[in-house]
Structure formats: structure tokens, C-alpha cells
N, C-alpha and C positions, 0 to 999 in steps of 0.2 A: 246126266252129268255125274259120272262116277270116278273117272280117271282123267286128269287134266295135265296137259303139257303147257307149262308157262315158259315162254322165252324171255330172256332178259330179266329174270326174277331176282337178280342181285342188285338191280338198279333201284332208284328211288321209288318210283310208283310200283314197279313189279314186286319189290320186297314187301311194301306195305299191303299190296293186294294178297300176296301169299299168306302173310300173317293174319289178315282179316278173314280169309276163307278158312284157314285152319282153325281159327277161333270159333267160327260159326258152324263149320261142317266137318271138322276133323274127327269128331267122335261119331259121325253119322255115315261113315263109309267113303268119304271123299279122299282120294289120293292125288297128290300133286308131285309132278316131276318138274324140276327147275333146271332148264338148260341155259347156261350163261357162259360166254367166252371170257369173262373177267377182264374186260378192258379197264381203263382207268376209272370209269364210272360204275363198274360192277364190283361191289365190295362185299366179301364174305361176312364181314362184321354186321352187315345189315340184317342177316338172318341167323346169327349165332344162336339165338334163343330157340330157333326151330330145328336145329340140327338133330336133336334126339327124338323128334316127333315120329311116331311109327308110320305115319302116312305121308311123310315128306322125304324127298330124295333130291339131292343136288347132283347134276352132271355137268362137268366142265367140258364145254365143246362149242362148236361154231354152227350157227344156223345155215351156213353155206355148205356144210358137210352132209350131203344128201344121204349117205350110207348111215351115218349116226342118227340123223333125224328119222329115217325110215325104221331103224331098229328100235328106237324109243316108241314110235307110234305102234309098232307091232306088239307092244306090251299091253295092248287093250285100251289105248288112249282113245277117248271118244270126243274130247274137246281140246282145242288149242286156243290159248289166250296169248296173243303175240305182242309183247312189249318191246322186244329187242330192237334197238335202233341207236344210231348215232344221233344226238339230239341238240348239241350246242351250236347255236347259230354262228358264233364267232369262229369256231373250229371249222364249220362248213365253208366259210369264206376262204380260209387258208388252205383247206384240203378237201375240196368238193368230191374228189374221186372216191375217197373212203366212204362218204355218205351214200353215194350211188351204189357202191358195192354192197354195203351192209343193208341199207334200207330198201333197195330195189331188188337186187339179185338174191339177197337173203330171204326176203319175203316170197319171191318166186319159188325158191327151193322148198320152203315150208308148204306152200300151196300145192306144188307138184306131188310131194310126198303125202300130204293130207288126202289128195284125190286118189292116189294109189291105194291108200290104206282104209279108205271109206270113213274118214273122220266125220262125226255127226254135226259138229259146229266149229267154225273158225271165226274167232272174234279178233279183229284187227284194231289195235289201239293207235289212233291217229291224233291229229292236233288241229286246233283252230287256225294255225298259221297257214294251212293250205288255202284258206280263203283269201289271203292277202290282207290289205289294209282297208279299214272302213273310214268313211267320212265322219262328220260330227254326229250324225243321227243314224238310227236303224241298228239292226243286229244281224248276225249271220244266221240263216236257217239252213236246213239240210239241202235245200234247193239252190243255195248260193253257188255260183260257178267258182271253181278253183282258179285262183290267180296268185300262185306263190311268187314271192319276191326274193327269197334267199335260196342258195343251194340246198340247205336243210329242208325248207318247206317244199321245194320242188321235188326232192327225193321222196318225201312223205306223200305228196300228191300222186306221184308216179306209182308208189306202192298201193295207194288207195285204188287207183284205176286197175291195177293188176288183180287186186283182190276182187273188185267188182266183176272183172271179166271172167274170173273162174266161177263166180256164181251164175252169171248169165250164160256163158258158153258151155260149161261142164256140169252145171247143176250142183256145185259144191255149196253146202249151206254156210254162207258167210254173213257176218254183220260187221259194219265199220262204226266205231265210236270216235268222235272228235271232241277232245276236251279242251277247256281253257287252261290258263296257267295254274299249275298245282303248286302248293307249298305245304310244309309240314316236316316231321322228323325224317332223318336219313337222306335229306337232299344235299347233293354235292355243293361244296362252298363256291363253285364257280357261278352259281345262279344268284339272282338278285337278292332274294330274301335271306337265305343263309349267309351270303357274303355281307350284307348289311348288318345282320344280327351279330355275327362274329366280330366284325370290325367295330361295331358299337361297344360290345363287351370289352374289347381290347383298347378302346379309346383311339382307334386308328381312323384315318380319313376314309370316307365311303365314296367311291366313284359312281357318277351317274351320267349316262350318255346324253349328249345334247343339252336341251333345256329341262330335261326331266318330265316333259309333258306327254310322253308316250303312255297310252292308256291300255291296261290289261284287265281282264275279267278273272278275278282270283277265286280259286276253288281249293278247299282243304283236301289233302290227299285221301283222308278217311271218307269224305263224302264222295269222292271219285270212286273209291273201291266199292262203296255201297251201290253206286249207280251201275258199275260193271256187274256186280252180283245180280242185280235185277235184270239187266240186259241179257245175261246168260240164261236166266230162268223165264223171262217174260218177253224178251225181244223177238222180233220177227226176222227170220233169215231173208237176206236181200236188202235189208233196210240200213240206213245211216242214222245214227243218233248223236245229236249234239249234247255235250255235258258241260254246263256252265254254272258258275257259282252265283251269278247276279251281283257281283261285287266289282264294279268298274272303278278303278283308281289309277291315277297317274303314278309313274315310278317315283316321282318326288313325294307324292302323298304317302306311299308305302314306306319310304325311308323315313319320312318325318314321323309316321306312326311308330316305327321301331325306335327311333331316337326318344320319342316321348315316353314309351313304355320302359325304356332302359335308363331314363333320366340323363341322357347325353345331349350335348348342345348341337344345334344345327350347324355350327361352325365346322363340324366334321364332314359336311357335304362338300364334294369336289366335282364340279361339272367338267366332263372330259369330251373330247371330239366324238361326235356321233359315229356309229358304224354305218357302212354302206348298206343301202336298201332297208333301212330300219323302219318297219311298219309302225304307223302312228297310233292306230287304235284297233283293238279287237273287242267284240262283244258277242256273246252267244245267246241265241234263242233256244231254250231247252224245253219248250212246251210239248213237243212231240214225245220226248222221253217221259215227261210227267204224265202225259195222257196215256201212254202205252204201258207204263210200269208203275206209276204212282210215286216215283222218286221225287224227293226234294232235298236240297242241302240242309243239314242240321246244325252246322257249326258257323255261327256268325263270325265275320272277318276279324273284328277286334279281339274276340275270345280266341280265335284260331291263332292270331299273331302272338297273343300272350302265351298260349300253350307252346308255340314253336320256339319263342325266346327261352322259355323255361327249359325246354328239351335241350337246346344247344348249350345253355348255361350249365346244365347238369351232365353233359356228355362231351366234354372237351377231349376226352381220351379217344372218342370216335373221330372227330374232325381234325384234330391236330396233325395226324399223319398225312392227311389229304392236303395240308397246307404247305408241306415241305417243298422248297424250291419256289415258293411264291404261289399266290392264289389269284393272280390276274388272268 
């Protein structure tokens, strides 16, 4: 792994991953090309501190542009880390076609060009949402069948299957990682934790879907980046790896934690109508990843939430422009 094409690197997880990799390997010959279309979730401010790094380059472009993708891969790229995706469930309900175009056709374009150029490893970043909703017990393993319940998760499941097919049919070295809910710095205010943090800091009402009992497995983005680094170096092509934080909490628990840490009252909580097809519970079994790579999350949830609150409190200049016109 010497020259990496990262797609969607101006997004939340992608930008954290690029920063993580440059910190660890930027002085050891690793070069990163960041291809991002800069939709609403792609923010150049996320990597302003990396602009001057001699082994980092940003390219404004679309993963659906086969000619552009092919030209970038011709620069000696040996690895693709594919984050680029439409990822907000509510938006997928109102505009599913956009999600199918980006997440399915965009992934196919990358795979086709990777095959032509002989890329040595294609790491596809997926989500626990492809598995659907869990009952009260158990956890998702890599063998759990995909049962997506939203247009977003369906588009990600479809992209997973296309990636798998290119490994099985054409021999392209592919790995799929499926992560649980991430949180941390540079996350768009439309997501639960940053929305709750920002509204708590502003003493504004915090909306929660339904009864707030939906359970998610929370993973600090820094721990996710560490897992992806290990998957790139120690993972086995053709495999799927679950990446979970082992921090199951209801949405209501998370908001209460944020209110407690910020000293705000629970009277700020506002329960709103649930969204269609809202999965009740996710939980990830990451034993395979731990066994194959030695990875384990390092940031406890309470500490991670404190760090995240502190980051948003100190970086209002980053999130304020994203709130213009409303943050619902």
C-alpha cells in the first residue's frame, strides 16, 4: 500500500481516515488522492489542515466519471478505499433515486476501472444497516443475511453484492467492512449526536424519533479509522469484517448523556413522529476482526462523548455554516 485513492474523503469518516493515515504513514511514503464531488456532506473545511501535506491531493470529481477515475488510477494507485456514498436515511426516503445512482452505479464504476487498472486492493466501506433490524437478543455477524429496510440501506446492500461479485467473478481483491454508528469530530449536524450536542449548547429543543428506544452500537470514528488501517494491512481479500464499538445505547440514552455532560435539562427533549421503516436495534459482533487483525476499540463511550462535545463547543465556526436554512 503506497498510493491510495480515497473516495468521499471530504465526508465525516473519510476525512478522519485521511487525517489518521497521513499522521501515521505520511512520512513513510504513503500518498493519498482524495476524490470527492463535494455534495452537501462533503466539506473542504474537514481537511483544511491537510492541504499543504506533500503526500496528499484533493481532486474535485464524481465517482460516476469513469474517465476521471481511470486517469487517477493510472497514476500508480494500488489501493482504493471507497467511502463515497449518500448516507442519510431520511434523505433516502424522500429521494431514493439519488442513493441508487451514487451508491450502486458509482460503486460499479469504481470496480470496473479498478479491474482495468489492476488495483491490488479495493476496500468497500459499508454499514450495519444492510443487516436490517435485530430483535432484543443477539448480534450481527458477517454471515447474517442482508435484510435492508430503507432505500439507503438497500442501496448499500446492493453495492456490497456488486463488490462481492467482482471478487468472485473477476478475481479483483476486495474486502467489505461494515461499521456500526460512528460519532466524533466533523460529523454533519443532521446526524443524532452532533445535532443533540449543538442544540444542547444552544439550549434548543432536541428532536428524538418515536419513543427514543431505538438502539445503536456506537463507535468513535478514530477507532473506526484504526480498524480500517488494520484491515488494509492484515485483512484477507474476499472477506467481510464487522466493525462495532460494543456500545449499545438507545437514542434517548445518548441524548440524556449529552444533556448531562453539558448541564442541560431533559426538558429540551422533544419526541417526534417516527420515520418510516425505522430499524429498532443494531448490534455488531466484531470477533472476526479482532481475531484476524488484533483490533479493539480504545475510546470508551463516555470519554468519546465528552471529547465530541468539547470539539463542537470549540468549533462553532465549522458547523454554523452547515446550519444555515435549518438543521432538520
